[in-house]
C-alpha positions in Angstrom: 4.5 -19.4 -9.1 3.0 -15.9 -9.7 2.4 -13.8 -6.6 -1.1 -13.9 -5.1 -3.2 -10.8 -6.0 -3.5 -8.2 -3.3 -3.9 -4.5 -2.7 -1.5 -1.6 -2.7 -1.1 0.2 0.5 -0.1 3.9 0.2 1.5 5.6 3.2 1.8 9.4 3.3 2.1 11.8 6.3 -0.9 11.4 8.6 -2.8 8.8 6.7 -2.9 5.5 4.8 -4.8 4.6 1.7 -5.9 1.5 -0.2 -7.5 2.4 -3.5 -10.1 5.1 -2.8 -10.4 4.2 0.9 -8.6 6.5 3.4 -7.5 5.7 6.9 -6.1 7.9 9.8 -4.6 5.0 11.7 -3.3 1.5 11.4 -6.5 -0.1 12.9 -8.5 1.2 10.1 -6.2 -0.5 7.6 -6.3 -3.7 9.5 -10.1 -3.6 9.7 -10.6 -2.9 6.0 -8.2 -5.7 5.0 -9.8 -8.2 7.5 -13.4 -7.5 6.4 -12.5 -7.9 2.7 -10.2 -10.9 3.1 -7.5 -9.0 1.2 -3.7 -8.9 1.6 -1.1 -6.2 1.0 0.9 -7.0 -2.2 2.7 -3.7 -2.6 3.4 -0.6 -0.5 4.0 3.0 -1.7 5.8 5.0 1.0 6.3 8.7 1.0 9.7 9.6 2.5 8.3 12.3 4.6 5.7 10.1 6.3 8.1 9.0 9.1 10.5 6.2 9.6 8.4 3.9 11.7 5.4 3.4 9.3 7.2 1.5 6.5 8.9 -1.1 8.8 5.6 -1.6 10.6 3.7 -2.2 7.4 6.3 -4.6 6.0 6.4 -6.6 9.2 2.6 -6.5 9.6 1.7 -7.4 6.1 4.7 -9.6 5.1 3.6 -12.2 2.5 3.8 -16.0 2.8 7.2 -17.5 2.4 6.9 -18.2 -1.3 5.7 -14.7 -2.2 7.0 -11.1 -2.2 5.8 -7.6 -1.4 6.6 -4.7 -3.7 7.9 -1.5 -2.1 8.2 1.9 -3.8 9.4 5.1 -2.1 8.0 8.4 -3.3 9.7 11.7 -2.7 7.8 14.4 -0.8 7.6 16.3 -4.2 6.1 13.3 -6.0 3.2 14.8 -8.0 0.7 12.0 -6.9 1.8 12.0 -3.2 -1.1 14.3 -2.1 -3.7 12.4 -4.1 -2.3 9.0 -3.0 -2.6 7.5 -6.5 0.6 6.2 -8.2 1.2 7.8 -11.5 2.8 4.9 -13.3 0.5 2.6 -15.2 2.2 -0.6 -14.0 1.5 0.5 -10.4 -2.2 0.9 -11.0 -4.9 -0.6 -8.8 -8.5 -1.5 -9.6 -11.6 0.1 -8.0 -11.1 -2.2 -4.9 -7.5 -1.2 -4.5 -6.1 -4.6 -5.7 -2.6 -4.2 -7.2 -2.4 -4.7 -11.0 1.3 -5.4 -11.1 2.0 -7.9 -13.9 
C-alpha cells in the first residue's frame, strides 16, 4: 500500500517550516497541522539544529503502523538550509507543503 500523502517538516536552528509556513516553536507546527488535517510524511533536519528536535518530531508525528516517515539530514553547509527548501526535485513539496515523494 502506498504511503498516505503528507507534508514535509523542515527543522533548522531556531525554527520549523512546512512549505512556505514558518514556526518559531513546536506549538505552531502542531496548530498548523491540526487546523489543516495534515500529517508529517517526511522530515528534513539540519544537523546544527540540536539533538532533541529530531527525536521529538519523529515521536510526535510517527505514522500509522503500516506507513513510514522519511528523514533526511542536512549539513549546516547545505545550500538550501537557510531557505528551508530542499534542493532535490524528488524532495519537493507543493504550495501547501505536502510531500511529493513518489
